[in-house]
Residue frames relative to the residue before (quaternion, step in Angstrom):
aa qw qx qy qz dx dy dz
M 1.0000 0.0000 0.0000 0.0000 0.00 0.00 0.00
S 0.3412 -0.7572 0.5174 0.2061 3.59 -0.81 0.93
S 0.4491 -0.6836 0.5075 0.2709 3.53 -1.11 0.69
P 0.6410 -0.5238 0.3858 0.4073 3.59 -1.21 0.41
K 0.6097 0.5552 -0.3541 0.4413 3.60 1.08 -0.70
N 0.6516 0.5127 -0.3124 0.4637 3.61 0.96 -0.86
E 0.6454 0.5204 -0.3200 0.4585 3.59 1.01 -0.79
V 0.6361 0.5193 -0.3245 0.4695 3.60 1.03 -0.77
V 0.6510 0.5055 -0.3109 0.4733 3.57 0.95 -0.90
F 0.6537 0.5088 -0.3161 0.4625 3.59 0.91 -0.87
D 0.6453 0.5136 -0.3225 0.4646 3.60 0.96 -0.80
L 0.6347 0.5225 -0.3305 0.4636 3.60 1.00 -0.76
V 0.6693 0.4882 -0.2949 0.4761 3.55 0.93 -0.93
K 0.6668 0.5293 -0.2958 0.4333 3.57 0.86 -1.01
N 0.7472 0.3957 -0.2085 0.4916 3.58 1.03 -0.75
S 0.5034 0.6619 -0.4339 0.3468 3.61 1.21 -0.01
S 0.5646 -0.6069 0.4381 0.3478 3.56 -1.13 0.64
L 0.6046 0.5619 -0.3555 0.4385 3.59 1.06 -0.66
Y 0.6685 0.4885 -0.2969 0.4757 3.58 0.94 -0.88
R 0.6376 0.5183 -0.3262 0.4673 3.60 1.01 -0.79
E 0.6381 0.5079 -0.3248 0.4789 3.60 1.03 -0.74
Y 0.6183 0.5385 -0.3344 0.4647 3.57 1.02 -0.80
L 0.6803 0.4882 -0.2942 0.4608 3.59 0.85 -0.94
A 0.6495 0.5101 -0.3200 0.4642 3.59 0.97 -0.82
E 0.6593 0.5001 -0.3044 0.4718 3.59 0.96 -0.85
R 0.6391 0.5239 -0.3202 0.4633 3.57 0.97 -0.83
E 0.6342 0.5283 -0.3251 0.4615 3.58 1.00 -0.79
E 0.6497 0.5079 -0.3112 0.4724 3.59 0.99 -0.82
I 0.6466 0.5121 -0.3189 0.4669 3.59 0.99 -0.82
L 0.6596 0.4943 -0.3121 0.4725 3.59 0.94 -0.83
R 0.6189 0.5221 -0.3403 0.4781 3.60 1.06 -0.70
H 0.6458 0.5128 -0.3064 0.4755 3.58 0.98 -0.90
K 0.6280 0.5365 -0.3269 0.4591 3.60 0.99 -0.84
W 0.6587 0.5055 -0.3091 0.4637 3.58 0.92 -0.87
I 0.6729 0.4989 -0.3016 0.4553 3.60 0.84 -0.98
E 0.7085 0.4537 -0.2709 0.4678 3.59 0.81 -0.98
S 0.6152 0.5301 -0.3463 0.4696 3.60 1.09 -0.60
E 0.6255 0.5207 -0.3313 0.4773 3.58 1.04 -0.75
K 0.6519 0.5112 -0.3146 0.4633 3.60 0.95 -0.85
A 0.7186 0.4502 -0.2429 0.4711 3.57 0.96 -0.91
G 0.4027 -0.7265 0.4656 0.3054 3.58 1.20 -0.43
R 0.7429 0.2383 -0.1860 0.5972 3.56 1.30 0.38
D 0.5987 -0.5466 0.4351 0.3917 3.56 -1.29 0.27
I 0.2733 -0.7908 0.5268 0.1499 3.60 -0.62 1.10
G 0.5022 -0.6683 0.4152 0.3589 3.59 1.23 -0.23
F 0.6046 -0.6032 0.3937 0.3399 3.53 -1.17 0.66
E 0.6616 0.5283 -0.3279 0.4190 3.60 0.86 -0.89
R 0.6619 0.4893 -0.3103 0.4756 3.58 0.92 -0.86
A 0.6520 0.5058 -0.3138 0.4698 3.58 0.96 -0.85
L 0.6293 0.5435 -0.3248 0.4507 3.57 0.99 -0.83
L 0.6996 0.4630 -0.2758 0.4692 3.59 0.75 -1.02
D 0.6496 0.5168 -0.3146 0.4604 3.58 0.95 -0.86
W 0.6722 0.4957 -0.2941 0.4647 3.59 0.92 -0.91
I 0.6376 0.5220 -0.3328 0.4585 3.60 0.95 -0.83
I 0.6875 0.4887 -0.2866 0.4544 3.58 0.84 -0.97
K 0.7836 0.3854 -0.1858 0.4505 3.59 0.81 -1.00
Y 0.8657 0.2245 -0.0341 0.4462 3.58 0.79 -0.98
R 0.5363 0.6906 -0.4074 0.2637 3.61 1.03 -0.60
S 0.6889 0.4872 -0.3148 0.4346 3.60 0.73 -0.95
G 0.6635 0.4931 -0.3069 0.4717 3.60 0.95 -0.81
W 0.6386 0.5302 -0.3191 0.4575 3.56 1.01 -0.83
R 0.6755 0.4862 -0.2933 0.4704 3.58 0.94 -0.89
D 0.6163 0.5434 -0.3449 0.4539 3.59 1.02 -0.76
L 0.6702 0.4953 -0.3010 0.4635 3.58 0.93 -0.86
R 0.6680 0.4946 -0.3083 0.4627 3.60 1.03 -0.70
V 0.6829 0.4927 -0.2861 0.4573 3.59 1.08 -0.68
K 0.6692 0.5057 -0.3056 0.4507 3.58 0.97 -0.85
P 0.3681 -0.7070 0.5473 0.2554 3.58 -0.85 0.88
S 0.5033 -0.6365 0.4892 0.3197 3.55 -1.10 0.67
P 0.4903 -0.6415 0.4805 0.3424 3.61 -1.00 0.68
P 0.5298 -0.6275 0.4458 0.3562 3.59 -1.01 0.69
P 0.5337 -0.6224 0.4510 0.3527 3.59 -1.06 0.66
A 0.5199 -0.6322 0.4720 0.3274 3.57 -1.08 0.72
A 0.4758 -0.6530 0.5073 0.2996 3.55 -1.04 0.79
A 0.6570 -0.5071 0.3743 0.4138 3.56 -1.20 0.48
G 0.8036 0.2632 -0.2089 0.4913 3.56 -0.86 0.96
E 0.6151 0.5280 -0.3571 0.4640 3.60 1.22 -0.28
R 0.3045 -0.7304 0.5794 0.1951 3.51 -1.17 0.59
S 0.3433 -0.7194 0.5590 0.2282 3.54 -0.96 0.83
E 0.6837 -0.4747 0.3513 0.4288 3.57 -1.27 0.23
A 0.6316 0.5569 -0.3313 0.4257 3.56 1.08 -0.70
T 0.7327 0.4152 -0.2403 0.4827 3.60 1.11 -0.58
V 0.5124 0.6361 -0.4343 0.3797 3.59 1.23 -0.06
P 0.4127 -0.7327 0.4723 0.2641 3.63 -0.71 1.00
């Protein structure tokens, strides 16, 4: 049986941004493992998928998660991309 203190600690961890980032990264690694395993025709294993994903994709993935998306242009406004 878990104590109330343990439940509070678990809730803090579960709701922390660090834990959410860990879960999101783990999901990406598992997705990469599935894709690469399908290409190879066999299970490549978590460690190989982890190392491959870190080397090839991690920095770009983190950059995209950190950068805020630009706000959508209001109706009738022109964005910099559409200015001649």
